[in-house]
DOTI-955123 format. One record per residue: x, y, z of N, C-alpha, C in turn. Coordinates in steps of 0.1 Angstrom, whole numbers, plus 5000, padded with zeros to 4 digits. Each point is the difference from the previous one (the first is absolute). Layout:
# residues N
XYZXYZXYZ...
//
This chain:
# residues 742
500849885000499250124999501050115001501050035010500850124999500850004987500249894993500750014988499250084990498549975001499250094990500150155004499850025012500050155004501350064998501249945001501250054996500150074987499249944990500050054986498850094998499350035009498850094997500450144995501450035003500250124995500050024985500049904992500050024985498650054996499149985007498650024994499750134994500550115008499750134994500850014985501149924999500950054988499749894988499049915003499849894988499250104988499150075002499450074988501050104995501150045005500850114997500749984985500449894997500649994986499150044989498749995001499250044989500050154996499950105008500250144998501450044996501049925006501350024996500349964986499749884997500349944987499250084988498850045006499250074989500550144996500650075011500750124997501349994993500749905004501349974992499749964986499149924997499549954986499750124992499050095006499550104993501250124995500949985008501250104999501149954991500249874999500949944992499349934987499149945002499349914990498450034999499750134996498650044999499149924993500449974987499149934991499849865004501149925005499849875003499150005014500250095008499449985012498550044999499750084991498450034995499649884993500649954992499549884993499549885010500949985010499949905009499350035014499050114999499550065011499249905007499249904994499149925007501049915010501249984997500849925007500350075015499950145001500250055012498949985009498850024994498749975008500149855007500349904992500249865005501249995013501050104998501249985008499550075014499150114997499550085012499249905009498949924994499249935007500749885006501049944990500849885007500850035013500850115000500750065012499150035013498850074996499250025011499349875004499949894993499449885003501049945011501350004997501149985008499850055014499850104999499950095014498749955007498949984993498949945005500249865007500749914993500349865007500850025011501050085001500850045012499050055012499450094995498950065009499249905008499449924992499149895005500749905009501249974996500849925009500350075013500350115000500350085012498750005009499050034994498750015007499649875006500249894993499649865006500849985012501350035000500850005010499950085011499250134999499650085008498749965008499349924993498749955006500349885008501049934997500449875007500850025012500950105000500950025010499950115009499050104994499850125008501050085005501150024990501450075004500150124992501150095005500250124993501749984997500350034988501349994996500550154995501250045005500650134996501449984998500550054989501650014998500350124997501250065007500650124995501449995001500650104992501350024998500450165001501250035005500350135002500350074985499650124999500350094989501050105002499550095010500850105006500350005014501249995002500550005015501150135002499650075011500850105005499850005015500950115005500049985015498850055006499150084994499050065003498649954996500149934988498949964991500349884994499049905000500049884992498649984993500149954988498849974992500149854994499049925003500049874995499049994988500249904991499049974991499749855000498849964997499649865001498649964996499449905003498749964997499349935010498750035003499249955009498949914995499949875002498949914998499149975012498950075000499049955010498550004994499249975008498649974993499550124990500250135004499650124993500950004987501249975001500749994986499549884992499949905005499549874990498750044994498950065009498850044994500150094989500850105001500150114989500949934989500949925002500749944989499249914990499049925008499049934991499050094992499650105007499050114994500850054988501250065001500950064990500049914988500549895003500449904989498749954994499049975006498849924994499350114991499850115006499350114993500650044988501550025003500950044989500249934989499949865003500149914987498850004992498850025006498650014992500150124993500550115005500050144993500949994989501149925001501050004989499549924988499349895004499549914990498950084994499050055006498950114993500850104992501150055003500550124994500649974987500449864999500649974987499150024988498749975002499150034989499550135000499750065013499450145001500950114994501349985001501050104996500649964986499649904993500749934989500250114990499050094997500150084988500550165004500449985014500450135004501750014996500550144997501250014996501050005013499650025012500849975012499849885005499949904993499849865007501249955007501250024995501349975007500150095011499950134998500150085014498949955010498849974996499149965009500549905009500449874994500649895007501250055008500950084997501150045008499550095011499250085000499450065010499449905011499149914994499349915009500949925008501149944993500949925007500750095011500550124998500650075008499350035013498750024996499050035011499949885010499949884993500049895008501149985009501250034996501350015008500050085011499450134997499950095011499149975011498949934996498949965010500649885008500749904994500549895007501150055008500750084997501150065008499450095013499050054996499350065011499449935012499549884995499249935012501149915005501149984995501149925006501050085010499850124998501050095008500149975016501050025004500349975016500250135009499950114994500150135007499450104993499850125005499250124995500950064989501250014999500750064990499949924988500149865002499849924987498750014994499050015010498650024996499850134992500750115005499750124993500750014987501249924998500550014987499249924989499549885003499049934991498750084999499650075011498850075000500150134988501150055000500250114990500049944985500749875000499949934987498849954996499149985010498649954994499450154996500250105006499450134997500450044986501249984997500650034987499449914989499949885003499249914989498750034998499350035011498650044999499950134992500950105000500150114992500149964986500949924997500349964984498649924996499549935009498949914995498750084996499750085012498750094998500250084987501350084997500250074990500449924987499849875000500449924989499750074986498850044997499750074989500250145000501450035004500250155002499850114992499749964986499850104989498550065002499249925008498750065004500150095010499750135001500150095011499449975012498749924999499349945010500949915010500549924993501049885008501350075005500350114992501450055004499450085014499150074999499650075014499649905010499549884996499549915012501249955006501149964994501349955006500650105008499950124996500850115008499350035013498649994998499050015013500449915010500049874995500249895008501650005008500950064991501350005005500250115010499450114998499950125009499449955013498649944998499449975012500749905009500549924994500849895009501350065005500650104994501350055006499550085012498950045003499450075013500149915010499449874997500149895009501349955003500849984990501449945001501150095008499650144999500850095007499849985015498649975003499949985013500449895006499949894993500649855002501550025003500650094992501550005001500450085014499450115002500050085014499749895011498949924999499649905011501249905003500649964987501049905004501350075006500350124997501150065006499750045014498650025003499750045013500249885011499449874995500049895007501649965001500750024991501549975002500650085010499750135000500350105011499849955013498749955002499549955012500749875006500149894989500349875004501449974996500750084990501249984996500249854989498849964996500049894992499050014990500249924988498950004989499449875000500749905006499349855001498750015009499049944994498849995005499849935013500549905004500049945013500850095011501050044997500650085009499250145002499750054989499050125001498949995009499349904997498749965008500349985015501249935003500349975015500450135006500850094995500450115006498950115004499150034988499150085002499149955012499749874998499049965012500550015013501649985003500550015012500050175004500250094989500150125004498550075003499149964994498650035003499749945014500349885002499549945013500750055011501350054999500750055011500050165001499150044989499650174999501450074999500949954991501350054998500250074986498850024995500050074987498750094999500250144993499050074998498949944991498749975007498949954991499750084988500050135000499650074989501149984987501349975006500949974988499749894993499649895008499849864995498750014991498950065006498750024992500450084986500850115001500350074988500649924990501149915003500849944990499249874996499149955009499049894995499150044988499550125002499050074992500950024986501150034998500850024990500449864992500249915009500249854993498549964994499050055007498849954994499550094988500650124998499750084989500449924986501149945002500349934989499249894992499349945011499149894998498750084994499650105005498850084997500050034985501350054996500150054985500049864991500849915005500349874991498649924999499249985011498849944999498750094998500350114995498850094994499250035013500450045012499050025010499850155001498850045005499750145001501150075010500550124996499650094988501049984989500849914999500949984989499749904990498549984998499649914990499850054987500250124997499550084988500749924986501249955005500849954986499449864994499249935009499649874997499049994988499050094998499249984988500750044987501050105002500650044987501249894995500249915010501049904997499449914990498750014998499249924990500550034986500750124996500250034987501249904994500649915009501049914994499049864995500949914993499449894995499249935011498849924996499349935011500749895008501049924992500849915010500850075010500450124998500750075011499150045010498850044997499050055010499849865009499749884994499849885008501349985009501250014995501249975008500250125012499650124997500250105011499049995010498749974997498950005006499849875008500649894997499749895005500949955012501149964997501049965010501450065001500150114993501450055000500150145006499950104992500350135004499250045012498650004999498950055011500249915011500449874999500149935011501350015008501050084993501150035008499850095012499150095000499750085011499549915012499049904997499349915008501349925006500949954991501149925006500850085011500350134995500850075010499450025014498750024999499350025013500049875009499749884990499949885008501749955005500950054993501449975003500350085015499550144999500450075011499050005012499049914999498750005010500649975013501149935004500550005012500450115008500650084990500350155005498750085003499150004991498850085003499149945009500149895005499149945010500250065014501250045001500450075014499850145001499450064987499650145000498650014997499150005011498549984995499550124993500650125000499650104992500249984986501149934996500249984988499149884993499649915009499049914996498650054996499650095009498850094999500050074987501250064997500150084988500049914988500549895000500149914989498649954997499149975010498749944997498950134996500550125007499250114993500350034987501250004996500250034985499549884991500049875006499349904993498550014999499450045009498550004998499550124991500950125001499750104990500249954986501249934997500249954987499049904996499549925008498949904998498750064993499750135007498750054995500250094990501150074999500350094989500249934987500749895000500249924988498849954995499049965008498849944996499050104994500050115005499150124997500650064986501249994998500750054987499849904990499849885001499849894990498650004995499150075006498549984997499850034986500450104995499550074987501150014991501249915000500950024990499649944987500450064989499749954987501149914994501250025004501249924997500049895007499949894993499849865008501449975009501350064995501149985007500150085014499450134998500150095011499049955012498949964994499049925010500849905008500649914994500749905008501150055007500850124997501150055007499350065014498850064997499550065014499549895008499749884994499749885008501249965008501049984993501449985005500550075011499650125000500350105011499050005011498949944998499149985010500249875009500749904991500349875005501450015010500950094994501150015008499750075014498950104999499750045012499649895010499249904997499649925008501349925007501149974991501149955006500850095009500050134997500650085010499250015013498850014998499049995013500449895008500149884993500249885008501350015007500950034994501550035005499950095013499250114999499950105009499349945012499349924998499149935011500949885007501349984994500949905005499649844994499050004990499749884995500949964987501249945005501049994991499649874988499549925007499649884993498950024989499150095005498950044991500350084989500950105004500550094988500749934990500849905003501049924988498949924994499049945007499149924993499150074990499750135003499250084990501050054987501250025004501050034990500149874992500149895003500149884991498649984991498950015007498749974993499950114989500250135004499850114993501050004987501249965003501050004989499549924988499449885002499749904989498650054994499250055009498650054995500350134990500850095005500350124993500749984988501049925001500849954986498949964991499149905004499049954990499250104995499650105007499150124995500750084990501350035003500750084991500349944988500549875001500349944986498749984995499049955006498550024991499850144993500250095009499750144994500950024987501149965001500950004989499549934987499549885003499349934989499050084994499250075009498850074995500750114992500650075003500950124995500549964986500749875001500549964987498949974989498749945007499249984990499250144995499850085007499350124998500850084990501449984998500950084991499749964987499449874997499649954987498850104994499250055011498850074997500350154997500550085010500450134999501150044996501049904998501450044997500750025012501350035000500950025012500050135005499350015011499850145007499649955015500750025010499649995014498750075002499850124996498750065004498849914994500049944990499049924992500049865006501249924999500149865002499849985015500050095010500149975014498950075006499050064992498850045004498849925001499650005014499049885000498650054995499850124998498850054995499949974984501149974994499949954984500149835002500049945012500149865000498349935001500249895007498549955001499849894990499449895004499649904991501249914995501149985008501249944997500049865005498849955007500049865004500149914988499150024990500149914988501349994992500750125001501350004992501149965009500150025013501149965009499649915010499549894997499449935011501049945010501249964995501149975013500450135007500350104994500350125008498950055009498749984996499150045006499649905014500349884999500049915012501150025009501250024994501150045010499850135008499550114992499850115005498850005011499049904995499050025012500449935012501049904999500449925012501050125009500550054992501050115008499050095007499150064991498950095009499449965012499549864999499449935011501050025012501249954996500949995012500450125006500150114992500250135007498850065006498849944996498750045008500149925014500749905000499949935013499049884999499649944990499149904997500649865005499649925008500649875002499849904988500849904998501249985008501250054994500050114993501350054994500750075006501350044996501150025009499850115008499750134995499950115010498950005009499149905001498949985010500549975012501149915000500549945012500850125009500950104992500750075007499350135004499250054990499150115002499249985012499249895002499349985009500650005014501449965001500650015013500350145002500450084991500250155003498850055005499049984995498650075004499749955014500349885004499649955013501150075011501250014996500950055008499850145004499650084989499850155001498750035011499149915002499050025010500749995015501049915001500750015013500950115003500450084988501050105001499350135001499150024993499150155000498649974992499150025006498750004994499750084989500650135002500050114989500649944987501249955003500949944991499249904991499349925009499349884994498950034992499350115004498850054991500650044988501150075000500550054985500649894992500749905006500349904992498949894995498949995008498949924995499450094988499750135004499450084988500949994987501250005002500950004989499949874994499749895007500149874993498749994991498950075005499050014990500150084987500850115002500450094989501049924990500849925005500949914993499249904991499149945006499049914991499450094990499550115005499250104988500950044989501150045002500750074991500749884990500449905007500749894991498849944991498949985006498849954990499650094990500250145003499850094989500950014990501449955004501049994989499649874990499749905008499649874994498750034990498950055004499150024993500050104987500750105002500250094992501049954988500849905004500949954991499649884991499349935008499649864994498449964996499250085009498549974997499350124991498949954996499250104991500450014986500250104994500350024986501450064999500549994986501350094998499750134997500350085009499750145000500650084988501149964996500850074990499350004987499049914997499350004988498950104999499750065010498950115000500450115010501250015002500550115007501450054993500050124999501550054992501049985012501250044995501149985008500050105013499350105000499950105010499049955011499349884998499349955009498550064999499850084988498650044998499349934990498750014998499249934990500450054985500149914991500650024988499050114992500550094994499350094990500249994986500749884995500449994986498749974993499850074988498849984993500249874990500249885005500349894991499049905004499349944994499049905003500249874992499849905007500249864994499149974989498850085002498849974990500150134990501150064999500050094990499350155003499450035012499750125004501050095011499750124999501050085008499350015016500049895006499550015014501049945008500550065010501249965007499349895010498750035004499349925011499949844994499850004987499649874995501349914998501050074998501349934998500649945014499850095011500249955012499049875005498850044997499149895006500249864992500150024986500249884993501349925004501150085001501349945004500049935012499250085011499849935013499249864998498950004992499249874997500949894994500850064991501049904991501049935011500350095010501249945007499449915011498650015004499449905008499249904993500349984986499049904993498750005001499450135002498650005000499550014986498849955000499250034986499550124997500350054989499550144996498950004991499050065006498850024992499650144995500150014988499850124993499050004990499550114994499050004989500649954988501250024997500849964988501149925004500149884994501149895002501250014989501250015008501150014991500949885003500849974989500849895001501450045009500149925010501150015009501149905000501250034999501149904998500049925011500549874998499949885009501250045011500950084998501150015008499450075012498950095000499450075010499849925012499649874997499649905011501149925005501150004994501149925003500950095009499949985012500850085011501449955003500749924990501249945003501050054991499750094992500950064992500550125001501150064996500650145005499050094995499250014990499350124996498649954997499050105000498749974999499850094986499349934988499950064988498550024997499650134999498650024997499850064986499149934993499850064986498950115001500650104994499150135000499950034985499149954994499750044986501050004990500849885001501249974993501450045006499950095012501250065005500249925014501349955002500149925013500550085009499750005012500450075012500749925010501250005003500649915010500150065013499649925011500150035013500649885008501250055003500849915009499649975013499949895004499749975016501149915007500050025013500949925007500049864999501249945003500149855000501049965011500049865004500749975011501550004997500950015011501450004999500649874997501250014995500849874996500249945014500449864999500349915009501050045011501150074994501050035009499550135009499050054998499450105008498949945010499449894994498949935009500749915010501149964998500749895009500350075012500650105002500150075013498750045007499050034993498650015005499649885007500149904993499549855006500749975012501550035001500749955011499650105012500050134998499350115011498849975004499149944991498749965002500049895011500849894997500149905011500650055014501050074998500550075014499050085007499150094993498950055006499049925007499849884992499249905006500549945014501349974999500649905010500850065010500550124998501350045009499250065015498850015000499450035013500149895011500149884993500049865008501250025010501250094997501049985009499850085015498750074999499750075013498849925007499649874994498949925007500649925010499650005011500749915011499649864998501049925003499949845000500449955013499649905004500449945015501249934998500950055011501349945001500350015015500249875006500449975012498950075009498849984996499050065009499650144999500750074990499950165000499550034984499250094998499850054987501150104997500849954990501250084995500050004984500050134994500150004985501550004995500149974989501250014993500850135002499450124999500550125000500650025014499149975011500450035015501449905001500049884996501149925002501250064994499850074985501050054993500750125007499050095007500550125006500349995014500149865005500349995016501350085004501149994993501250085004499850155001499450044991499750175000499050045011499049905002499150065010500549975014501049915000500749985013500750135004500750054989500750145005499250115001498749994996499050115004499249955014500549905005499349975013498649965001499449944985498649984998499949855000498849965003499649855002499149984988500349914991498949984989499549865004500349935007499749865002498849995010498850064995498849995008498949934990499149925007499049944992499050114995499449954989499150094991498649955002499150085004498549965002499450034987499849884993499250004988498850074999499249995012498850065002500050145000501050075007500250145000500550054987500849924992500450044987498950004991499249914999498750004992499250125003499850035012499150105004500650134995501350015002500750134996500050024985500149884994500150004984498650064994498949945007498850044995500050164997500450075011500050154998500850044988501249965000500950044990499549974986499649885000499449964987498850084995499250015011498650084996500450154995501050075007500250134996500650004986500849874997500450014984499049974991499049925004498849984991499050124998500150085010499250115000500650104991501250044999500950064990499849954987500049864997499849964989498750014994498949995009498650044997499950154995500650085008499850144995500750024986501149934996500550024989499249954989499449885002499249954990498650074999499650065008498850094999500150124994501450065001500450124992500549994986500849884999500749994987499549844994498849975003499649874994499850014984500549894993499950024985498550024997499950104989498750024994500049974986499149914998499949944987498550064993498950035006498850034998499750114990500750125006499650114993501450104997500050054987501150054996500250135009498750065004500050135008500850005012500249875005500550005014501750014998500350024986501550025000500450135007499150095003500550125006499949995015500049895006500049975013501550045005501049984992501450025004500550104989500650105006500450114990501549974999500650104995501449984995501049995010499650055014500749995012499749885009499049914993499649895008499150035012499550115001499150045009498549944998499449995011498549974998499250114999499250004991498950125000498849965004499650035012498849975007498950104995498849935001498850104999499750095009500549985012499750085013501050095001499750135003501150105001501149995013499249955012500949975011501149904998499549904994501149884996500950034992499450084989500950054990501250075004499750115010500850085005501049935009499549925009500749925009501149904993499549934991501049914992501050084991499650124996500950064993501150065008499750045012501150065010501049885003499449885002500949895002500949964988499250014988501049974989500950124995499750115002500950134999501049985010500049955012501149975009500849914995499549874995500849924993500850034989499150064991500650044986501250105003499950095010501050095003501149975011500149865001501049955009499850065013498950015006499850075012500550135002500350074988500450145000501250035009500949875002501349995006501150084990499949954989501050034988500050154998498650055000499850154998500550085013499849925012500650085011501550005000500649904997501450004998500450114989499449994988500350104990499850155004499050025009499950145004501050045012499949925009500850055012501549955001500349904993501449955000500750044988499549964989500850054987500050134998498750085001500050154999500750065010499949955012500750055012501449994998500449914997501649994998500550094989499050014990500450094989500050155004499050055008500050125005501350035009500149905009501350005008501250014993500149944988501250004991500150144994498950064996500050144993500450095010499449985012500450115012501549985002500649905004501449975000500850054989499649984989500750064988499950144999499050075006499950155000500950035012500049935011501050055010501450004995500349884992501449984995500550114991499050024989500450094990499950165006498950025006499850145003500550055013500049915009500350055014501749975004500249864999501349975001501150054993499749964985500650054989500150155000498850075004499950144999500850065010499949955012501250055011501450004996500349894993501449984996500450084989499050014990500450094989499950165005499150015009500050165005501150045005500649915009501250025007501250044991499949904989501050034989499950144993498750034996499750124992500650125010499550015011500350105011501550025001500849885002501450004999500650074988499449974989500550044987499950155000498850065004499750154997500850075012500149935011501050075011501350004995500549914993501449994996500350094990498950014990500150114990499950135005499250035010500150145007501450025007500449915008501050045008501450014992500049934989501350024992500350154996498850064999500250144997500450105011499649955011500350075014501650005003500649884997501449985003500950014987499850074991500750004984501250095003500350095010501250085001499950114992499050064996500050114994499250125007500650125002499650105008498550044995499850034988498950034993498649945004500449865001498949905005499850035014500950015008499950045014499250135002500350104993499550135000498449994996499849924990498749994997499049915008500649915006499249915011499850105012500950085003500050095014498950104996499950064989499150104997498649945000500149874994498649944999499449985014500849965010499649965015499650155004500750104998499750125006498650064994499849994988498950034993498749935005500249865002498849935005499750045014501050015009500050045014499250145000500450094991499450144999498649994997499749924991498550004995499349935012500549905006499249945012499950095011500850075003500150115011498950114996500150054988499050114995498649965001499849874994498549954999499549985015501049965008499449975014499550125007501150124998499650105004498950084997499850004987498750054993498849935005500149885002498849905005499650055013501050025010499950035011499250145003500550104993499550145000498549994996499749954990498749974994498949945009500649895009499249945010499850095011500950095003499850065011499150144998500050064987499150104999498549944997
//
């Protein structure tokens, strides 16, 4: 066993040859490297599969032996300072390794087909492999300095991946926004690391935990300093895991390719913040104020993310806000001290959200055949609908991921979310009410996404690309009536029988929904309407694997009887870590209590689904009902009160809670005004004083040089000038005095 642990240091470096060789190949042999580009995708998958096998082996040993292994070696040694590098293999590390490798492999396989026609195919796989290296190095790090190094590499890779299509201004702005926002948190993280080194004199986790615990217990350290530096450490996790108020970068990160979104939002970048808090939880638990602060930030993020997801038109942005909300649940659990439950939800959410993002990528890939390549069109759910018959496999996978995220048993997220909701009641009834309300919102907005995407009719055929009803004066029946074309296309897409006064011959291809185009005969002229079709097998295979994970991964948290105790696999896996936290996981589970609590959590989920079905139910009976959903996805009610109420909610969501506007007004413009003011001070005041002193000195020098010139005529002229000035002053003063006296 120890022999395997000794070679665990190679794990982060296994995927590294791919970006190195791609870079060297493009530099020295560009043509050959581009011709053999599919080979690099195979190598990326192969190397990450090797890491996955090693990770599974380490995890099995972790479960069987319940041990922690750490190996370090000296890097810098001086009389006053020493720094060590190494790797740490514990349950938290092994869990993260499995998540990163399994999800990463699925994303790489999926990307081979998704990015096949992109000119940046090789660059994409180079970035992805280096991103995997950075994340693997982050989770195996043995001290804070090493974590910070890989933390910044992860940030750099995310910047490159989000801005992958950097020629698009929107993507370039998005990666810059993500970079700047994360730098705010990373600067706080760096200050926090330096602050705790100042207090403890060590970067190593175990040493730092013991020293801080002893200092606080013996009251030998200022509590305010410890709290301040702990908040700075937590700031890094807030930015990386998109917690309020540093969450604003997350929806804009959707400008990158969809596989990148799946990788960032499932088990890698955003999970890094959860990983950091979980790693430092033994430090935070001795500071109650920090634990309360973590749970407070978590519950705000839970509610904010759910409310912002309600009215999103972009399918990926809706899923991004969903990720933000679920990360809030994990942070809430960590703030409550529920270490096991937070990691359990991290696992279940990772596979469910990866399934949803890759499913959305399949939808976007299909919609591009209809509207052409444009994120504003192919990702707009208002233009979707009716995709069930065209994308049956994607629809099934997406539905399972949606049900899992809603918390419907027996899917993965049900087991973890239910435990979080139950523990929240014991922690704070106020937080519990918010968490349960958000669980209902989650079910609502996730089923809204599903219904708008897959059920009903294909909206793009009777809505123009701005989301409004088409006004083109073209008719299938030779008349200039836009309503007829919309109605008849809608009827054709749903295989309904058309009854009109005049019968026209319709091409047979209209009713064959398995071809890339619908051809309609219009008095000798053929009009082609492209429609979506299912993705290739290389994109469907990852969906199938993640589908199985979503069905089964929740079983690791289901207790089984062992030596008279109900103990689940995850609890046995996490035993060494929870012993470090002085927690006890070995307690029997009351299935009756579990079932009673599950009834409430499942009921709130079904209630949210029912509301979504009521508001967004597919409409087949009347073409007039198309106006139920306008271009922003808002529901137009006949009652003014509900119309205003619903529009307020949708405006809040559509405007991102006005938080971006607040930052733009008070931060961006405030900083600009401050910069202009400091520029004025620098140019007019500081430079003015300096330049004024120089000018005055110049004129004084010019004047004085005539005083001491050595000429008697100059001296007499100056003397007479002074006498004349003095005489004038004396005369006018005397005259003024006499006039005043009179």
